[in-house]
C-alpha positions in Angstrom: 87.2 131.8 159.3 89.9 131.2 162.3 89.5 128.5 165.0 90.3 130.7 167.6 90.0 134.1 168.4 93.0 136.1 170.6 91.7 139.6 171.9 94.1 142.6 171.7 95.6 143.8 175.2 94.5 147.3 175.6 93.2 149.2 178.5 88.8 149.2 178.5 88.6 152.4 176.8 85.1 153.7 176.6 82.4 152.6 174.9 78.8 153.5 174.1 76.7 152.0 171.8 74.8 154.6 170.3 70.7 154.1 169.7 68.0 154.9 167.5 66.2 158.3 167.6 64.0 158.8 164.7 62.9 156.6 161.8 61.5 157.9 158.9 58.5 156.2 158.9 57.9 153.8 162.1 55.4 151.3 161.5 52.2 150.9 163.1 52.8 147.5 163.7 55.6 144.9 164.9 57.3 143.1 161.9 60.5 141.3 161.4 60.6 140.1 158.0 61.2 142.8 155.2 62.5 143.1 151.7 65.1 145.3 150.5 67.0 146.2 148.0 64.3 145.8 145.5 65.7 145.9 141.8 63.8 146.5 138.4 66.1 144.9 135.8 69.0 144.6 137.7 68.9 148.2 138.8 67.2 150.8 141.1 66.6 153.5 138.2 63.2 153.7 136.3 63.0 151.2 133.0 61.1 151.8 130.1 59.6 148.8 128.3 57.0 148.2 126.4 53.5 146.8 126.4 53.8 142.5 127.3 57.2 142.7 128.2 58.7 141.1 131.1 60.4 142.9 134.0 62.6 140.9 136.4 62.0 142.0 139.9 64.7 141.0 142.9 64.9 141.8 146.3 66.5 140.6 149.2 64.6 139.0 152.8 66.5 139.4 155.8 64.9 135.8 157.2 62.8 133.6 155.3 58.9 135.0 154.6 57.4 131.6 156.4 53.8 133.2 155.5 54.4 134.2 151.8 55.3 137.2 150.0 52.9 139.4 147.7 54.6 141.2 144.9 52.1 144.3 143.7 51.9 146.1 140.6 50.1 149.3 140.7 49.4 152.6 139.2 48.7 155.6 141.2 46.5 153.7 144.2 45.4 151.0 141.9 46.5 147.4 141.8 46.7 146.0 138.5 48.3 142.8 139.3 49.4 140.6 142.5 51.8 138.1 142.1 51.2 135.5 145.5 54.2 133.3 146.5 53.2 131.2 149.5 56.6 129.2 149.5 59.8 127.9 148.1 61.6 130.8 145.5 60.5 133.8 146.1 60.3 133.6 149.9 63.8 132.1 151.0 66.3 134.4 153.3 68.3 136.3 150.9 68.1 137.6 147.2 64.5 136.0 145.5 63.5 136.9 142.3 60.1 137.3 140.3 59.2 137.7 136.8 56.0 140.0 136.1 54.6 139.6 132.1 53.5 143.2 131.7 50.1 142.2 132.2 47.0 142.9 134.6 45.2 140.4 136.7 42.8 139.5 133.8 45.9 138.4 131.6 45.7 141.6 129.0 48.9 143.5 128.8 48.5 147.1 131.2 48.2 150.2 128.8 51.0 152.5 128.9 51.7 154.5 132.1 54.3 154.6 135.0 54.0 151.0 137.3 55.4 151.0 141.2 56.1 147.6 142.5 55.6 146.6 146.3 57.1 143.7 147.8 55.1 142.5 150.9 56.9 139.9 153.0 54.9 137.8 156.0 56.3 135.6 158.7 54.3 133.3 161.1 56.8 134.4 163.6 58.7 133.1 166.7 57.2 132.1 170.3 60.0 134.0 171.6 62.9 136.5 170.9 65.0 134.2 168.4 68.6 134.7 166.8 67.8 135.0 162.7 71.9 135.1 161.9 74.6 132.8 161.3 77.7 133.3 163.6 79.5 131.6 160.7 78.5 133.8 157.8 81.3 135.8 156.5 79.6 138.9 156.8 78.3 138.4 160.2 82.0 138.1 161.5 83.8 140.9 163.0 87.1 141.0 164.8 86.7 143.2 167.3 83.2 145.0 166.5 82.8 148.1 168.8 79.8 149.6 166.8 76.6 148.9 164.8 73.4 150.5 162.9 71.3 150.1 160.3 69.3 151.8 157.7 65.9 152.7 158.6 65.1 155.1 155.7 62.8 153.5 153.5 62.8 155.7 150.8 66.6 155.0 150.1 68.7 152.5 148.2 70.4 151.6 151.2 67.4 150.8 153.1 68.0 147.6 155.0 72.1 148.1 155.0 74.2 147.3 158.3 77.3 149.1 158.9 79.6 147.4 161.7 82.9 148.8 162.8 85.9 146.5 163.3 88.4 148.6 165.7 91.7 146.1 165.3 93.6 145.5 162.5 93.5 141.4 162.3 94.9 141.3 158.5 98.8 140.4 159.6 100.1 137.2 158.7 96.7 136.2 157.4 97.0 134.9 153.9 93.1 135.5 153.2 91.9 138.0 155.7 88.1 138.6 155.6 86.4 142.3 155.6 85.9 141.5 159.1 89.4 141.4 160.1 90.5 144.8 157.9 90.2 148.0 160.5 87.4 149.9 158.6 83.6 149.7 158.3 81.7 146.5 156.7 78.5 147.0 154.9 76.2 144.4 154.5 72.6 144.0 153.1 70.1 142.7 155.5 71.0 138.9 154.6 74.6 139.5 155.8 75.8 139.5 152.1 77.9 141.9 151.2 77.3 145.4 149.5 76.9 145.4 146.3 79.8 147.8 145.4 82.2 145.7 148.0 81.5 144.7 151.6 84.7 147.1 153.1 85.8 150.6 153.2 87.8 152.8 155.7 86.2 155.6 154.2 89.6 157.5 154.0 90.0 158.0 157.4 93.2 156.7 159.2 91.5 154.7 162.2 93.5 155.0 165.5 92.2 150.9 165.9 93.4 149.7 169.2 90.3 148.7 170.2 88.4 152.4 170.0 88.2 153.4 166.2 85.7 152.5 164.4 83.7 153.4 167.3 79.8 153.9 167.7 78.3 154.1 164.0 74.7 155.8 163.6 72.4 156.4 160.6 70.8 159.6 160.0 67.6 159.8 158.8 68.9 161.6 155.8 71.3 158.4 154.8 74.4 160.0 156.4 76.4 157.0 158.0 78.5 158.6 161.1 81.3 156.8 162.9 82.6 157.7 165.9 86.8 157.4 166.7 87.3 157.1 170.6 90.8 157.4 170.6 90.6 161.0 170.2 88.0 161.4 172.6 85.6 160.4 170.4 85.5 162.3 166.9 83.0 162.1 164.6 83.4 161.5 160.8 80.2 162.0 158.4 80.0 159.3 155.2 77.2 158.8 152.1 76.2 155.2 152.5 79.0 153.6 150.6 81.5 154.8 153.2 83.1 156.5 150.5 86.6 158.6 151.1 85.0 161.5 148.7 82.1 161.6 151.0 84.2 162.3 154.1 83.3 164.8 156.2 84.9 165.6 159.9 81.7 166.5 161.4 82.7 166.6 165.0 86.1 167.4 166.5 86.5 166.5 170.0 88.3 168.8 172.3 90.5 166.1 174.3 91.4 168.2 177.3 87.8 169.0 178.2 85.4 166.1 177.3 85.5 162.3 176.7 82.5 161.7 174.0 82.0 157.9 174.4 78.6 157.6 172.6 76.4 159.6 170.2 73.3 160.0 168.3 72.1 161.6 165.8 68.5 163.2 165.5 66.6 164.8 162.6 67.8 165.7 158.9 69.6 168.6 157.2 69.4 172.0 158.6 67.6 170.2 161.6 69.7 167.6 162.2 71.2 167.6 166.2 73.8 165.5 167.8 73.6 164.0 171.2 76.7 163.0 172.9 77.5 161.5 176.0 80.4 162.7 178.1 81.9 160.3 180.7 85.1 162.8 181.3 84.2 166.5 181.6 80.4 167.4 181.7 79.5 163.9 182.9 76.2 164.9 181.4 74.8 164.5 177.9 74.9 167.7 175.4 73.1 168.7 172.4 74.7 169.9 169.4 73.0 171.8 166.5 74.6 171.2 162.7 76.3 173.7 160.9 75.8 175.2 157.4 78.7 172.7 156.1 77.4 169.7 157.8 79.8 169.9 161.0 79.1 170.5 164.8 81.3 172.6 167.3 82.7 170.6 170.0 82.3 174.0 171.7 78.8 175.1 171.4 77.0 172.5 173.0 74.0 172.5 175.6 73.9 170.1 178.7 70.5 168.1 178.7 71.3 165.7 181.2 73.8 165.8 184.0 74.5 163.1 186.7 72.8 163.8 190.1 69.5 163.5 190.5 67.8 160.9 192.5 66.8 158.6 191.0 69.5 159.5 188.3 73.1 158.9 187.2 75.5 158.4 190.2 78.8 158.0 187.9 78.5 159.2 184.3 76.6 158.4 180.6 78.2 156.3 178.5 75.6 155.8 175.5 72.2 157.9 174.5 69.4 157.1 172.6 66.2 159.4 171.7 63.2 158.2 170.9 60.5 160.3 168.3 59.1 161.9 171.5 62.5 163.3 172.4 62.5 161.2 175.7 66.2 160.2 176.4 67.6 156.9 177.1 71.2 156.7 178.5 73.2 153.6 180.4 76.5 153.8 183.0 79.6 151.4 182.0 80.0 149.8 186.3 82.9 147.7 185.6 82.3 144.8 188.4 80.2 142.9 190.5 78.9 144.1 193.5 78.3 147.8 192.9 75.2 149.1 193.7 75.4 151.8 191.0 72.3 151.9 188.7 72.8 150.8 185.1 70.3 151.8 182.6 67.8 155.5 183.1 65.1 157.3 180.8 64.9 161.1 181.2 61.8 163.0 180.0 61.9 165.1 177.2 64.3 168.2 177.2 62.0 171.5 177.8 65.1 174.1 178.3 61.7 176.3 179.6 60.5 173.6 181.8 64.3 173.3 183.0 65.0 176.8 183.1 68.1 176.0 180.5 69.6 173.8 183.3 70.5 170.0 182.7 67.9 167.4 183.8 69.0 165.3 186.8 65.9 163.1 187.7 65.1 160.2 185.5 61.2 158.7 185.2 63.3 155.4 185.6 66.2 153.2 186.2 67.5 150.0 186.1 68.9 149.1 189.5 72.4 146.9 189.5 72.4 143.4 188.9 75.5 140.8 188.8 75.3 140.5 185.2 74.7 143.8 184.0 78.2 145.2 184.4 80.3 147.4 181.7 77.2 149.2 179.8 78.4 149.8 176.4 75.7 150.5 174.1 71.7 151.2 174.3 69.1 151.9 171.7 65.3 152.3 171.8 63.3 150.6 169.0 61.6 153.0 166.1 58.1 152.6 168.0 59.3 154.0 171.4 58.3 150.1 173.2 61.5 148.6 173.6 65.0 149.5 175.0 67.9 147.4 174.2 70.9 147.7 176.1 74.4 146.1 175.8 76.6 145.1 178.4 80.2 144.0 177.7 80.9 142.7 180.9 84.6 143.0 182.7 86.7 140.6 181.7 90.1 141.9 182.1 90.5 140.7 185.7 88.9 137.8 187.8 86.2 137.3 188.6 85.3 137.7 185.3 81.8 139.4 184.8 79.9 138.6 181.3 78.1 140.6 179.3 74.5 140.7 177.6 71.5 142.4 175.8 68.9 143.2 178.0 65.6 144.1 176.2 63.1 146.2 178.5 60.1 147.7 178.5 60.5 151.4 177.1 57.7 152.5 179.5 59.0 151.3 182.9 62.3 150.0 182.5 60.9 146.6 183.4 63.3 143.2 181.8 61.3 141.6 178.7 64.0 139.2 178.1 67.9 138.9 178.8 70.0 137.6 175.7 73.2 136.1 175.4 73.0 135.3 179.3 75.2 131.9 179.5 73.5 131.1 176.4 76.0 128.9 173.9 76.2 129.7 170.0 77.9 127.0 167.7 79.9 128.6 166.0 83.7 127.7 165.3 85.2 131.6 166.1 86.1 130.7 170.1 86.4 127.9 172.2 84.4 129.4 175.0 81.0 130.1 173.1 79.4 130.9 176.4 81.3 134.3 176.7 79.8 137.3 175.1 80.8 140.5 175.5 78.1 142.5 173.9 79.5 146.2 172.8 76.7 148.3 170.4 73.0 147.8 169.4 70.9 149.5 166.8 67.5 148.6 165.8 66.0 148.4 162.4 62.6 150.1 160.8 60.4 147.0 161.4 61.6 146.1 165.2 64.6 143.7 164.8 67.3 144.4 167.2 71.3 144.2 165.9 74.2 144.2 168.2 77.6 143.3 168.4 79.3 140.8 170.3 83.1 141.2 170.6 83.7 137.6 172.0 83.2 135.6 169.6 83.9 138.1 167.2 80.4 139.2 165.3 77.2 140.4 164.5 73.8 139.2 165.3 70.1 139.9 164.6 67.1 138.9 166.8 63.6 139.3 165.6 60.9 139.7 168.0 57.7 137.3 168.9 54.5 137.1 166.9 53.0 136.8 163.5 54.1 139.6 161.0 54.2 141.5 157.7 56.2 144.4 156.0 55.6 146.1 152.7 58.4 147.9 151.1 58.0 149.9 147.9 60.8 149.8 145.2 62.6 152.9 144.4 62.6 152.1 140.6 59.2 152.3 138.9 58.3 150.9 135.5 57.4 153.2 132.6 55.1 151.4 130.2 55.5 153.1 126.4 51.8 154.1 125.5 51.6 151.8 122.3 49.2 153.6 120.7 47.8 152.2 117.5 46.2 155.1 115.2 42.6 154.5 114.6 42.1 153.9 110.9 39.0 154.0 109.0 38.3 150.9 106.9 35.4 151.9 105.1 32.1 154.2 105.5 28.7 152.7 104.4 25.3 154.0 104.5 22.2 151.4 105.8 18.8 152.8 106.2 19.1 156.0 108.0 22.3 155.2 109.6 26.2 156.4 108.7 27.9 152.7 109.8 32.0 153.3 110.1 34.3 150.5 110.1 37.8 151.3 111.6 40.9 149.4 113.6 42.8 150.1 116.2 45.1 149.1 119.1 43.9 145.2 119.9 44.0 146.4 123.9 41.2 149.4 122.9 38.1 149.8 124.2 35.1 151.7 122.5 35.0 154.6 125.2 38.7 155.6 124.0 37.2 156.7 120.5 34.7 159.7 120.0 33.3 160.2 116.2 33.9 163.5 114.8 32.0 165.0 111.7 32.3 168.1 109.4 29.8 169.1 106.1 33.2 170.1 104.6 36.8 168.2 104.5 38.8 170.8 105.9 35.7 172.1 108.1 35.8 172.4 111.9 35.1 168.8 113.1 32.5 168.8 116.0 31.6 165.4 118.3 28.7 163.7 115.6 25.7 163.4 117.7 23.9 160.6 118.5 27.1 158.4 117.9 27.5 154.8 119.5 31.0 153.1 119.2 31.0 149.6 119.6 33.4 146.6 119.4 37.0 145.2 120.8 39.8 143.5 120.0 41.2 145.7 117.9 38.0 145.8 115.2 35.6 149.0 115.6 32.2 149.9 114.7 30.7 153.4 114.9 26.6 154.3 114.0 25.7 157.9 113.6 22.4 159.0 111.9 22.7 160.8 108.6 23.1 164.1 108.5 22.7 166.4 105.7 23.5 165.5 102.1 27.6 165.3 102.3 29.4 164.0 105.6 32.8 163.3 106.9 34.2 162.0 109.1 37.1 161.0 111.8 38.0 159.4 114.6 39.3 160.8 118.3 41.1 159.0 120.5 40.0 160.4 124.2 42.6 162.7 125.8 44.9 162.6 122.4 44.7 165.8 120.3 44.0 164.3 116.9 46.4 166.0 114.2 44.5 168.7 112.2 45.2 169.4 108.7 45.0 173.0 108.3 45.9 173.8 104.4 47.3 172.1 101.7 49.2 174.1 98.6 51.4 172.8 95.9 54.4 175.0 94.5 57.1 174.2 91.9 56.7 170.2 92.4 56.4 170.6 96.7 53.4 169.8 98.7 53.2 172.1 101.7 51.1 170.0 104.4 50.3 172.6 107.3 48.9 171.0 110.8 48.1 171.2 114.4 48.7 168.5 117.3 49.3 168.8 120.7 51.6 171.8 122.4 53.6 168.7 124.0 54.5 167.2 120.3 57.5 167.6 118.6 58.2 167.4 114.5 59.2 163.6 115.5 56.1 162.5 117.1 54.2 162.7 113.1 54.8 160.7 110.2 53.3 161.9 107.0 51.3 159.4 104.6 50.1 159.2 101.0 47.9 157.3 98.6 46.5 158.0 95.2 43.3 157.5 96.2 41.4 158.9 98.9 40.2 155.2 99.9 43.2 153.7 99.0 46.2 152.7 101.0 48.4 155.0 102.6 52.1 154.5 103.3 54.3 156.5 104.7 55.7 159.4 102.4 59.5 158.1 102.2 60.7 162.1 101.4 58.8 164.2 103.5 60.4 166.7 105.8 57.8 167.6 109.1 59.1 170.8 111.1 57.3 172.4 114.3 56.5 176.3 113.6 55.2 176.7 117.1 53.9 174.9 119.8 51.2 172.5 118.1 51.7 174.3 115.2 53.4 171.7 112.4 54.2 172.0 108.5 55.6 168.3 106.4 56.9 168.9 102.8 57.4 166.6 100.3 57.9 165.9 96.5 54.6 166.1 94.8 53.8 162.5 92.9 51.6 161.6 90.2 48.7 163.9 88.7 47.0 164.0 92.4 47.9 162.4 95.7 46.2 162.5 99.2 47.5 162.9 102.2 47.2 162.1 106.2 49.4 163.0 109.3 49.5 160.0 111.5 51.0 160.5 115.3 
């Protein structure tokens, strides 16, 4: 980490900061601690395990869960196991690991089926807006940060991932440059650690640098990462969540002679994606662009929805734009110095082309008036619940007297200031000799209400958590598929006691009597139906069925409920080969069955080693096996 940082000399090219528009699943209550990167046995894809097998569950917490963590295993909507962690390992910021032993709360192994995992992290919270990141963490360092965005899609493997753009190459002469020194995009987990596939990528784009590219960044609801290069008047490139070069799409090709798109917002997903862009040169307003079938936006086909000139309203030009889930529009002007009476931040009604007669809006709902500390408006973002608006001010530091920047958090409803961040605040770090000099350039919110922003001086990104106790639940993408360890019921003995037939059989140790049905027939190869009056008791693998006697001869079978029992329909012997025809479920395959044989009907049955089982049609099968001895008895086992 460098002890001092020399900023590049350049003209003050615009800067936006973008905002956040639609959150996939806006939380109903504010929460600042959350789990992301939930992995099952080290991965994010479904796994299959045998009953009672240990399963490793890992997750990343963005900050300590001071009120504990609850790991739940559930099938459908039913919770079968809760692992409560009150403190220590499992509740720390960063990567945590918990082991599920495959058992339910009662101690028995869960039966076969699909199981989901959720992590609920809770916090006692803070009295006020509190910084939860460390400027000296290598992942939080960026030499010249101009853009930041967070993935808010809870159904994405990149949920909680932070993307930061460094717009000046600082690698020359450094023996061991950090990811934040390279020209391109950093990829961080919510705790500031590097992404699994690496913490940096340029996405295959030759960024212009010079403090202008990469510029602002936004993540769409369908996980596309949009990155602007403001050097060329606002070109925008689209990537997947790894910023891979093979995913790169030049999504918006700006027309440099007519506009200067300083900031943008992406709303919606798929064919409903809409690009909102702020122009501080040509139209001096905010325009929208509909997505084309190939994922691009036509810079010549925009619709202007907001323009300067209203009262209250913009009197210069917009520099950034944010849109909430109701379509309400927020923007900021870049006023460079002190003593300027122009307003800074605005909220405009949701645009309706009918109400506005297809003309742009001029009149704002409210505006933030001028203030000496609010120079160089650079970025704006509204939180997922539409409660707060964050405005990033870079200040104006190229001539004296210097105007220092800060982050203002405003009430979205009326524009009242909730708090100022970075205003005259010194942070302990080794990146700068003037830790109170903040140049805040871009801002965004995550899905649970934490604020993220970039500080060009000293060169880092920070997270602030809102006040109050809170909790958030994240459901893992991967499921645990527990194999159905079904032990076929096996009749051990049949006896008579008075007027009752008593049948002893064994099955799985976790089976219950309700899983079985006693079937009977007057003929061995006859039609079997439920035995009237039968009662099944027992457990722990040993069961007993009692049923009133019925006729001089009766044959019995035990059926596991919900599982069609293999039923032998015919047995023929020809030329030393026994052919056993039987039926099963239509979803069964030949490999689902095993042919067993014994020299005695009540003897010990073992696998008929030379047997070959084939499927004749769905649910119809045939087993062939060489005959053995003068007589042989057969069973088919699933």
